[in-house]
N, C-alpha and C positions, 0 to 999 in steps of 0.2 A: 504494500500500500504506500502511495506517495506521501511523504511528510507534509503536514499542513502548517501553514503560517498561523501562529496564534497571537503574535504581537509584532508591531512595527513602530519604529521611533526615528525621528529625524533630530539628531543632536546638532545644535546650532551654536556656533561661536561668533559673536558680533563685534565689530569695531565701528568707528565713525563712518567709514566709506563703504564697507562691504561686510558680508558674513559668509562663513564657511559651513557647509552642511554635510553630515555623514549619515546616510540612511541605513538603519539596521533592521533586520528581520529575525524573529525568533520562531523556531519550528517546534512542533509538539514533541519532537525527540530531544528538545533542549539544545539543539545545535543552533548556533548563531552565525549570521553572515552579514557582511556589509554589502548591500545591494548596489549602492552608488554613492559618489561624493562629488560635490561641485561648489563653486563660489558664486555668489550673487552680489549685486550692488545693493547697498542699504538705502533704497528708495522705492517708490511705488512701482516702478518698472521691474525692479528686482523682485519685489514681493509677488507680483503676478507671475513672473517666470518661475519663481520658487514653487508656487501652488501647482502650476502646470507640470513641472518636473516631478513633484511628489505624486500627483495623480497618475502620471505615466508609469511610475515604478511601484506603486503600492499594490497590495493584494486587495481586491475590491470588497471583500466581506469583512475586513478587519479595520477597526478605527485607527487612524493615523495619530500618533503622539508626537508632539514637538517639545523637546527639552532644551532650555537655554538658561543662562545665568543673568541675574539682574546686575548688569555692569553699567553704572552711570545712568544715562538716559538713552543710550544708543539702541536699546532693545524695545523701547516703548512703541514706536510707530509700527514695528513688525507685529508685535503681539496684538495690538488693537486692530490691525488689518486682518490678521488671521481670525481673531474673535468675531469680527463683523462679517467676514466673507466665507468662512469655512466652518466645518463641524469638527475640526481637529481638537484633540485633547491637549491643551497647552499647559506646560508646567514651567513656572519661573522660579528658579532656586536662588537662595541667598548664597553669597560667595563662600561663607564658612562651611556650608554643606557640601558644595562641590569640591572645596579644598580638602576636606576630610576624605572624600571618596578618592580623589586623585592620590592622596598619600597612601591609602589602603592598597592601591595598585602598584606602589613603588615606582611611579613614573617620574623621572628626573628631568626629562626634556620638556620644553613648553613651546608649542607653535599653535597657530590657528587650526591646522589640520589635526594635530593630536588632541587639542581641546574639544573639537567637534566630535572626534571619534569616541573619546571617553564619555562625553555627555550623551552620545547616542547609546553607548553601552549601559550607562547609568539608567537611562529611561527604559531600557529593555529589562534590566534586572530588578528594578524597584517599581512599586506602585506609588507613583508620585501624585500629589494633590493637583487638581485642576486650578489654573490661575483664574482669578476673578478680577475684572478691571476695576481700577480705582474710580470712585464716584466723581462726577463732574465738580461737585463742591470741594472735595478733597484735592482734586487736581488744581483747581483755582487757588485754593489756600496755599498749596505748595509753591505755585508760581509767585504769589504775593510775598510769601516769607523769604523765598530765594532772592526776589527783587530787592527786598529790604536789606538783606545781607550784602548784596552787591553794592547798594547805595552806601552802606556803612563802610565797606572796604574802600570804595573810591573816595569817600570823604576823608578817611584816615590818610590816604595817600596824598590828597591835596593839603591836608593840615600839616603833614610832614614837610611838604614843599614850602608852605607859608612859614613854618618854624625856621627852616633853613634860610629863607630870605630875611626874616627878622634878625637872625643872628649874624648875617653877613655884613660886610662893610659897604655902606651906602647902597642899600637895596633899591631897585627900581620901584618907584611909588606906583606906577601904573600896573606892574605885575602884582604887587601886594594887593592892590585894590581889586583886581580881577580874581585873585585867589580867594579873598574874603567874600566876594560876590558868589563864587562857586560854592563855598561852604554854606552860605545862607540858603542857596538853592537846594543843596543836598539835605539840609535840616528840614526844610519845608516838605520835600518829597518823602523823607523818612516819616515825618509826622502824618502826612496824607496816607501813606501806605499802611501805617499802623492803624489808622482809622478804618481803612477798608478791611483789614484783618479782623478788627473788632466787630464790624458790621456783619461780616460773614459768619463769625462764631455766634453772634447774638441771634442770627436767623435760624440756627439749629439748636433746639432746646436740649437735646441729648448731648451734643458736643459741648455746648456751653456749660452744662452741669458738670461734666467730667473735667473740663479744663478749670472751672471755678474751684473744684475740689483740690486740684493740685496747687492752685494759686493761693491757697490759704497759708502756704509756707512763705515766709518772708524771703523774697528774692525772686520768686517766679512772677512773671507778668503774662498776660494773655498772649502777646506776640511771640515770646520765647517758647512757651509751652506749645502754642499752635504750630510753630516751626517743627518741633520734634514730632508732634502728632502727624503733621502732613508728610514729613519725610518717611515715616513708618506706615503710612496709610492706616492710621488708627491701630497699629500693631496687629493687623489681621493675619499677617504671615508668621507671627512670632508665637511660640508656645513656651518659651523659657527665657529667663533673664540672661542666660549666657548667650543666647542668640542675639538679643538686643545689644548686649555689651560688645559682641564681636562685630555686629553690623555697623556700630558707631566707631569702631577702631580702638576701643578701650581694652581689648584683650591683651594679656601679658605675653611678651616675647622674651625668651631667655636664650642666650648663646653660651652653651657649656659643653665641654667634651673632656672626659677624663679628669685629670688633676691639673693639667697645664693650661686649659682654657676655661675661664670662668667670668664671662662678660656680665655687664650690668643688665638688670631687667629693665624693660621699658614697655610702653604700650605700642601696639603695632602701627596705629594710625592708618591701617589698611581698611578704611571704612568710610562712612558718610561724614564728610567734613562739615556739612551744614548742622548736623546734630552737635558736634563738638563746639562749633562757633556759637550756637544758641545757648550752650551751657556755661560758657566761659564767665560772663559777668554775673549771672544768677548764682553760680557756685561761690563767688567771692562774698556775696551778701549772705548766703546760707552759712558760710563758715564764720561769719561775724555774729549773726543773730539767732541761729537755730542751734540749740545745745548739742543735739546729736551730731551735727555736722562740725561744730566747733571742736568737739572731743575727737572726732576722726582726724581733722586737720592737725590738731596739736599732737596727736599720737604719731602720725606719719612724720610730721616735721621733727619731733623729738628723736625719732629713730634714724632719719636720713639726713637731717639738717638741710634739706632741699625744699624750698617753698613750692616750686612747681610740681614736685611729686605729691605733696600734700594737696595742692590745688586739684590735680588730676584725680586723686582719690575721692575728693568731694564731688567732682563732676560725675565720676562713674557711679557713685552712690546715689546722686541726684537723678541720674537717668533710670536706675533701677526703681527708685521711688516713684517716678512719673509713670513708668510702665505698670507698676503694681496698683497704684491708685486709679489710673485710667481704666485698666482692665476690670477692676473690681468695683468701680464707681464708689470709692470710699473717700471721704474727706480727710485731708491731712490734719493731724493733731500733733502739736509741737511737743518734743521730748517725751514720746510715748513710753519710753522705758521706765519713767517715774509714775506711770498710771497703771499699775499692774492689775487693778481691779476692774478696769474698763473693758467690756466685751468688744467695744468698737475698735480697740487697738490691736486685736488679734492678728489681722492681716499685716499691719504695719510692723509689728514686732517680728514678723517673719521675712521682712524684706532682705533679700540677699541669700535666703536659705530655701525658699519654696517657689516652685514654678507655678505660675498662675494661668489657668485656662482662659482662652479668649472669649470675650463676651461682646465686644463692640465690632460691628461689621461695616461701619461707615454709611 
């Protein structure tokens, strides 16, 4: 009897300009083969060619699966196109998941072709969850919060230029005037963008309640929490705090080998930079005014004598707290450790130790 195809998957590795695809098929004998491989342009023309190519090679009675990694924003147009135009089972994986799978195969080389091949194999071997598109509201919120971050970064750059001019010998008055004018413009645009973010959050009672719960902690404001929520799509893809920490780039990296090499530990920073940006200033305020964060800051600083390490520890704990409170729709209560008789503090007392199941779907 001829072996039957029971599963087929297109592993897809994307970059800004193109994407590489490796089309795998699994037979009922557990034999696996790569039916075809090809590169496509990362635009609407390439998307249409990709669908035609898959339909040409697929087994007609078996659903096609597409497995890809959430790398920046380069994957978004493809997955939305496939979601609207096909019945493919699309799986978008967080980088930490694919990285762990790559390591399990002991693959040391890294190319687009290898990445597509391994993603195709991963989609064949595992039953991956189907991707759900981010809501229009959350997509707009993310665009606004990223625009605010961009404005703040540009304002900082211009402020540094102004400072350099002020400290120089006989600075050009016209240049100083223009730089000050630019800063006033950026301040106004930042304020207007924050107002738009507030309006968007206020329009959704569920989202507003969850963000307000987090903002009960001194240091968090609507715009900063909304940025983290938007970058994670309301944490819908996350099922544990370790996934959130890794996604933001706060996971710990250590370089050690035998007794001769013992490098310093550090955070990977291989994650979403917008989350780390959004936590920078709130963490400073938390370390000053919230007892549990102040104790953490002091403890890390006393051990390392490095202020930035203590600051990063506060940022990481703040992210875990946001994840926990948002998922469970629980209000923040300051210094929960000193309120041991309160049932409302059960969840917060387990921050950093318990994985929280998802409840918010955007």
